[in-house]
C-alpha positions in Angstrom: -13.9 -2.9 0.5 -12.2 -0.1 1.1 -10.3 0.7 3.9 -13.4 2.3 6.0 -15.7 -0.4 5.1 -17.4 2.0 2.3 -18.3 0.8 -1.6 -15.5 0.6 -4.2 -17.9 0.4 -7.1 -19.6 4.1 -7.0 -17.8 7.1 -4.9 -20.4 8.3 -2.1 -21.2 11.8 -1.8 -21.1 11.6 1.7 -18.6 8.7 2.2 -16.1 11.2 4.0 -17.3 11.8 7.1 -17.8 16.0 7.1 -15.8 18.4 9.4 -16.9 21.1 11.9 -14.9 23.7 9.5 -16.1 22.3 6.4 -19.7 22.4 7.4 -19.1 26.1 7.8 -17.3 26.8 4.5 -19.4 24.2 2.2 -21.2 25.2 -1.1 -24.9 24.2 -0.2 -25.7 23.5 -3.4 -23.0 21.7 -4.6 -23.4 19.5 -1.6 -27.6 18.8 -2.3 -26.6 18.4 -6.0 -24.0 15.7 -5.6 -26.6 13.6 -4.2 -29.6 15.1 -6.1 -28.0 14.5 -9.8 -28.2 10.4 -9.9 -31.0 10.4 -8.8 -33.2 13.1 -10.9 -30.8 11.1 -13.9 -33.1 7.9 -12.7 -36.3 9.6 -12.3 -35.6 11.0 -16.1 -35.0 7.5 -17.3 -38.1 6.7 -15.3 -40.4 9.7 -17.0 -39.0 7.9 -20.6 -40.2 4.5 -19.2 -43.1 6.1 -18.2 -43.6 8.1 -21.4 -42.8 4.6 -23.6 -45.4 2.9 -21.7 -48.0 5.3 -21.7 -47.4 5.5 -25.7 -47.4 1.3 -25.7 -50.7 1.4 -24.1 -52.4 4.8 -25.8 -51.6 2.0 -29.2 -54.1 -0.3 -27.6 -58.0 -0.6 -28.1 -59.5 2.6 -25.5 -60.7 0.0 -23.0 -57.4 -0.5 -22.4 -56.7 3.0 -22.1 -59.4 3.5 -19.6 -57.9 0.2 -17.6 -55.0 1.0 -17.0 -55.8 4.8 -16.0 -58.5 3.3 -13.4 -56.0 0.7 -12.1 -53.3 3.4 -11.3 -55.3 4.0 -8.2 -54.4 0.4 -6.9 -51.2 0.6 -8.3 -50.2 3.6 -6.5 -52.1 2.2 -3.3 -50.0 -1.4 -2.7 -46.7 0.9 -4.0 -47.2 3.5 -1.1 -46.1 0.7 1.3 -43.0 -0.5 -0.5 -41.8 3.3 -0.5 -42.8 4.1 3.0 -40.7 1.4 4.0 -37.7 2.8 1.7 -38.4 6.2 3.9 -38.0 4.3 7.4 -34.9 2.8 6.2 -33.6 5.8 4.7 -34.4 7.8 7.9 -32.8 5.3 10.0 -29.5 4.6 8.3 -28.8 8.5 7.4 -28.7 9.4 11.1 -26.8 6.0 12.2 -24.2 7.3 9.1 -24.1 10.8 10.7 -23.3 9.3 14.0 -20.2 7.2 12.5 -22.7 4.5 13.9 -22.2 2.0 10.8 -22.8 -1.2 12.6 -26.2 0.0 13.5 -26.9 1.2 9.9 -25.5 -2.6 8.4 -28.4 -4.2 10.8 -31.4 -1.4 10.4 -31.1 -2.2 6.5 -30.7 -6.0 7.7 -34.1 -6.0 9.7 -35.7 -3.7 6.9 -35.2 -5.8 4.3 -36.3 -8.9 6.2 -39.4 -7.2 7.6 -40.3 -5.7 3.8 -40.1 -9.0 1.8 -42.4 -10.4 4.8 -44.8 -7.5 3.7 -44.3 -7.7 -0.1 -45.6 -11.4 -0.3 -48.4 -10.5 2.1 -49.5 -7.1 -0.3 -49.2 -9.3 -3.8 -51.8 -11.5 -2.2 -54.0 -8.1 -1.2 -53.3 -7.4 -4.9 -54.4 -10.7 -6.0 -57.9 -10.1 -4.3 -57.8 -6.4 -4.9 -57.8 -6.5 -9.0 -60.8 -9.1 -9.0 -63.2 -6.5 -7.0 -61.8 -2.8 -7.8 -62.8 -3.1 -11.4 -66.3 -3.1 -10.2 -65.9 -0.3 -8.2 -64.1 2.3 -10.6 -65.4 1.5 -14.1 -68.5 1.9 -15.4 -70.9 -0.7 -15.5 -71.4 -1.5 -18.9 -67.4 -1.3 -19.2 -67.1 -4.9 -19.3 -64.0 -4.9 -21.7 -62.4 -2.4 -19.4 -62.9 -4.5 -16.3 -61.2 -7.6 -17.4 -58.6 -6.3 -18.6 -57.6 -4.0 -15.6 -57.8 -7.5 -13.6 -55.3 -9.1 -15.6 -53.3 -5.7 -15.3 -52.8 -5.5 -11.5 -52.9 -9.0 -11.0 -50.1 -9.5 -13.5 -48.7 -6.2 -11.5 -48.8 -7.6 -7.7 -45.9 -10.1 -8.9 -43.9 -7.4 -8.5 -44.1 -6.3 -4.9 -42.2 -8.2 -2.9 -39.4 -7.2 -5.4 -40.4 -3.9 -5.5 -40.4 -4.1 -1.6 -36.5 -5.1 -1.8 -35.6 -2.4 -4.4 -37.2 0.4 -2.3 -35.9 -0.1 0.6 -32.3 -1.2 -0.3 -32.3 1.8 -2.2 -33.4 3.8 0.5 -30.3 2.7 2.7 -27.8 3.0 -0.1 -29.3 6.9 -0.2 -29.0 6.9 3.8 -25.2 6.6 3.4 -24.8 9.2 0.4 -24.7 6.5 -2.8 -27.6 7.4 -5.0 -25.4 6.6 -8.0 -26.2 2.9 -7.4 -29.5 3.5 -7.0 -29.1 5.2 -10.4 -27.2 2.4 -12.0 -29.8 -0.5 -11.0 -32.6 1.1 -11.2 -31.6 2.3 -14.6 -30.3 -1.1 -16.0 -34.5 -2.1 -14.7 -36.3 0.7 -16.0 -34.4 -0.2 -19.7 -35.4 -3.8 -18.9 -39.3 -3.0 -18.4 -38.8 -0.8 -21.8 -37.8 -4.3 -23.4 -40.2 -6.3 -22.1 -43.0 -4.2 -22.7 -42.0 -4.0 -26.4 -42.2 -7.8 -26.7 -45.2 -8.9 -24.9 -48.1 -6.0 -25.7 -47.9 -6.6 -29.3 -48.4 -9.1 -31.4 -45.1 -10.4 -33.9 -44.8 -7.8 -36.9 -42.5 -6.9 -39.3 -40.8 -3.6 -39.1 -38.4 -2.5 -42.0 -37.9 -6.1 -42.9 -37.0 -7.3 -39.3 -39.5 -9.9 -37.8 -39.9 -8.3 -33.9 -41.4 -11.7 -32.1 -44.8 -10.4 -29.4 -46.8 -12.5 -26.7 -50.0 -10.0 -27.9 -50.9 -10.2 -24.8 -52.0 -6.6 -24.4 -52.4 -4.4 -20.9 -51.7 -8.0 -19.4 -48.1 -7.2 -21.2 -47.3 -4.1 -19.2 -47.8 -5.3 -16.0 -45.9 -8.7 -16.5 -42.7 -7.0 -18.2 -43.0 -4.5 -14.9 -43.2 -7.7 -13.1 -40.5 -9.4 -14.4 -37.9 -6.1 -14.3 -38.5 -5.7 -10.9 -37.6 -9.2 -10.2 -34.3 -8.9 -11.8 -33.7 -5.8 -10.4 -34.1 -7.0 -6.8 -32.1 -10.0 -7.7 -28.8 -6.9 -8.4 -29.4 -5.4 -5.6 -29.2 -8.3 -3.4 -25.8 -9.4 -4.8 -24.8 -5.8 -5.1 -24.5 -5.8 -1.2 -21.8 -7.4 -0.6 -19.8 -4.7 -2.7 -21.2 -1.7 -0.1 -20.9 -1.5 3.6 -23.6 -3.1 4.0 -22.1 -6.7 3.1 -23.7 -9.9 2.2 -27.3 -9.6 1.8 -28.2 -13.3 1.0 -29.1 -14.4 4.4 -31.6 -12.4 6.4 -32.5 -12.7 10.4 -35.9 -13.0 11.3 -37.5 -9.9 11.9 -37.3 -8.9 15.7 -40.2 -7.3 17.4 -37.6 -4.3 18.7 -37.0 -3.2 15.3 -40.1 -3.7 13.7 -41.9 -1.8 16.0 -38.6 1.2 15.1 -39.2 0.5 11.9 -43.2 0.8 11.6 -43.1 3.9 14.1 -41.5 6.0 10.9 -43.4 3.9 8.1 -46.7 3.8 9.1 -47.3 7.1 8.9 -45.7 7.6 5.5 -47.4 4.1 4.1 -51.2 6.4 5.6 -50.2 8.9 3.9 -49.4 7.1 1.0 -52.4 5.3 1.2 -54.5 8.4 2.0 -53.2 9.8 -1.5 -54.0 6.7 -3.4 -57.4 6.0 -1.6 -57.9 9.9 -2.8 -57.0 9.3 -6.3 -59.3 6.2 -6.5 -62.5 8.2 -4.9 -61.1 10.8 -8.0 -61.4 9.2 -10.3 -64.8 7.3 -9.1 -65.7 11.0 -9.2 -64.9 11.1 -12.9 -66.8 7.9 -13.2 -69.8 10.5 -13.6 -68.7 13.2 -15.4 -70.0 13.7 -19.4 -67.6 11.2 -21.3 -66.3 9.4 -18.0 -64.0 6.8 -20.2 -62.4 9.7 -21.9 -61.5 11.6 -18.3 -60.8 8.6 -16.6 -58.5 7.0 -19.1 -56.9 10.9 -19.0 -55.5 10.4 -15.9 -53.1 8.0 -16.3 -51.3 9.8 -19.4 -51.7 13.0 -17.9 -49.7 11.5 -14.1 -46.9 10.7 -17.2 -46.6 14.0 -18.7 -46.6 15.9 -15.4 -43.5 13.3 -13.8 -41.4 15.6 -16.9 -42.1 18.8 -14.5 -41.7 17.1 -11.4 -39.1 14.8 -11.8 -36.2 16.9 -10.7 -38.4 17.6 -7.4 -38.3 14.2 -6.7 -34.8 13.4 -7.5 -34.3 16.3 -4.9 -36.3 15.2 -2.3 -34.3 12.3 -2.1 -31.2 14.0 -1.8 -33.1 16.2 0.9 -34.2 13.4 3.4 -30.5 12.2 3.0 -28.8 15.7 3.7 -31.3 16.1 6.8 -31.2 12.7 8.5 -26.9 12.7 8.0 -27.1 16.3 9.6 -29.3 15.4 12.3 -26.5 12.5 13.2 -24.0 14.7 12.9 -26.0 17.2 15.5 -26.2 19.9 13.1 -29.9 20.9 12.6 -28.7 23.9 11.6 -27.3 22.2 8.3 -30.0 20.2 8.1 -32.1 23.5 7.9 -30.0 25.1 5.0 -29.6 22.0 3.0 -33.4 21.6 2.8 -34.7 25.1 2.0 -31.7 25.0 -0.4 -33.2 21.7 -2.3 -36.7 23.0 -1.7 -35.6 26.3 -3.6 -34.4 24.7 -6.9 -36.9 22.2 -6.7 -39.6 25.0 -7.6 -36.8 27.0 -9.7 -36.3 24.0 -12.3 -40.0 22.9 -12.1 -41.2 26.6 -13.1 -39.0 26.5 -16.2 -40.2 23.0 -17.3 -44.1 23.7 -16.5 -43.6 26.5 -19.2 -43.0 24.8 -22.5 -45.6 22.0 -21.1 -48.6 24.1 -20.8 -48.0 25.7 -24.1 -47.0 22.6 -26.0 -49.5 20.0 -24.2 -52.1 19.3 -26.6 -49.3 18.0 -29.0 -47.5 15.3 -26.6 -51.0 14.3 -25.4 -52.0 13.3 -29.1 -48.1 11.8 -29.4 -48.9 9.6 -26.6 -52.4 8.8 -27.2 -52.8 8.2 -30.9 -56.0 6.3 -30.8 -58.8 8.2 -29.2 -58.2 12.2 -29.9 -61.2 12.8 -26.8 -58.5 11.3 -24.7 -55.6 13.6 -25.5 -57.6 16.5 -25.4 -58.5 15.6 -21.9 -55.6 14.9 -21.1 -53.8 18.7 -21.7 -57.0 20.3 -19.9 -55.8 18.4 -17.3 -52.1 19.1 -17.6 -52.8 22.5 -18.1 -54.3 23.2 -14.8 -51.8 21.4 -13.3 -49.0 23.6 -14.7 -50.5 26.5 -12.6 -49.3 25.4 -9.4 -46.8 22.6 -9.9 -43.7 25.1 -8.7 -45.5 24.7 -5.4 -46.0 21.1 -5.4 -42.3 21.2 -6.3 -41.7 22.7 -3.1 -44.1 19.7 -1.6 -42.2 17.4 -2.7 -38.4 18.4 -1.2 -40.4 19.5 2.1 -41.9 16.5 2.6 -38.8 14.3 1.6 -36.6 16.7 4.4 -39.1 16.0 7.0 -39.5 12.1 6.1 -35.9 12.3 6.9 -35.5 13.4 10.0 -37.7 10.4 10.6 -41.0 13.0 10.7 -43.4 11.1 8.8 -46.4 12.3 10.7 -46.9 15.9 9.5 -46.4 15.2 5.8 -49.0 12.8 6.6 -51.8 15.4 7.5 -50.8 17.5 4.7 -51.9 14.5 2.7 -54.9 14.5 4.5 -55.9 17.8 5.0 -55.0 18.9 1.1 -56.6 15.4 -0.2 -59.7 14.5 1.6 -60.7 17.8 3.6 -60.5 19.7 0.2 -59.7 17.7 -2.7 -62.4 15.6 -3.2 -65.3 17.6 -1.6 -63.8 20.8 -3.9 -63.8 18.2 -7.0 -67.4 16.7 -6.4 -68.3 20.5 -6.1 -67.1 21.8 -9.2 -67.4 18.7 -11.3 -70.8 17.5 -10.5 -72.7 20.2 -8.5 -71.4 23.1 -10.3 -71.6 21.2 -13.5 -68.2 21.8 -14.8 -67.5 18.0 -15.3 -63.6 16.8 -15.9 -62.7 20.4 -15.8 -64.0 21.2 -12.2 -61.7 17.7 -11.0 -58.6 19.4 -13.0 -58.7 22.4 -11.1 -59.9 20.9 -7.4 -56.3 19.2 -8.5 -54.4 21.7 -9.4 -55.6 24.2 -6.5 -54.8 21.6 -3.5 -51.6 20.5 -4.6 -50.7 24.6 -4.6 -51.7 24.6 -0.8 -50.3 21.1 0.1 -46.9 23.0 -1.0 -47.3 26.0 1.0 -48.1 24.0 3.9 -45.0 21.6 3.2 -42.5 25.5 4.1 -44.9 25.9 6.9 -44.1 22.7 8.3 -40.3 22.5 7.5 -39.9 26.2 8.7 -41.6 25.6 12.2 -38.4 23.0 12.9 -40.2 20.5 15.1 -38.9 18.1 13.1 -35.4 18.4 14.2 -36.9 17.3 17.9 -37.5 13.5 16.3 -36.3 10.5 17.5 -35.5 7.7 15.1 
């Protein structure tokens, strides 16, 4: 440990307290990108991972592609709780760090981790149950093979949930104190491991260029197993790394106290509800696709479509993480004006970068889709159509991500929750049903509804941030 208790391996962007004079003359762009670039780099690896994951599964039979497309609703639903606890961790710890209350930051991290492990273990059991039930709800009744594959995939994924809670919470804590480089390295390693295990577990043993490559021939279940194994390795590395940071050893965690659990869940609960609302809406959206012509192709397009879309919003996600930490730290310093300035700076950059990336993806949507899904051209064609509609409003989604992250960094998780409820359940689902089923537009109607409502979410995010009531939230 260095003097002041800051971590040695990676220099933290906000490790040195910001003086009043420094704030008045700081370059907002430099401050934002100092925290954002490692998160953007990590998300870039994540995009590559998702592309390879989709490409691997895209070489399996159509039933596997359809099963993974439907499973995305279950996977996202359970993953949202881990994300919500990570949001609470960043909000509480960044505020304490900005106020120079390092003891509270350390104890908050221990309490967040302890609570997250308990919740993660419970959700692993829930995931197993959902793996048995949800295939019958989401998939066409005649597609028994896809149902079986989805069950195997979801159960294999469920083993990762306790590890994912550890990862999200401690990575959120590190971002809260301005360290986005350490999560980049550790989670980047997890992504590389995931790619490797995918390669070894999905396919059977084969000979490539005269070299025998071993394979477990597990198919879609291998993809879920690969994710779980890599998640647990990364979680253990995060815990071991804790002693090198200002947080100290993480091997012995205290019991979650009622007081701290209440404080954490007060922030995490609306964020979790938002995630559940979003994922449940995705499940209903996939359910709507069940009744369009060639439902299997439409449902199979969802997973790959989101993977391609992630190329566009990847920088926005990194800027959202930076905005959350900087807004929380600024409020801890007693500088809401700085928080607002940095939040808008991150939002504008997000929209600009997303817009630049959207243009070539719109143009080359079909070739990219054909590259990912080589076993079924109908799925690839539907995927390209979905992507082109999303491209039209993606820059507004860039604003939505960052303004939502800024609000959550302030501890205001209620307004982002309402944005999700309004845009998804109030608008997207009814509009998708009306256009796809009632108006007879099929999957195209669903894609139009998705594009329109993500644009509205961006406008609402900017409006709520502009109103400024997040400046008064207590954490």
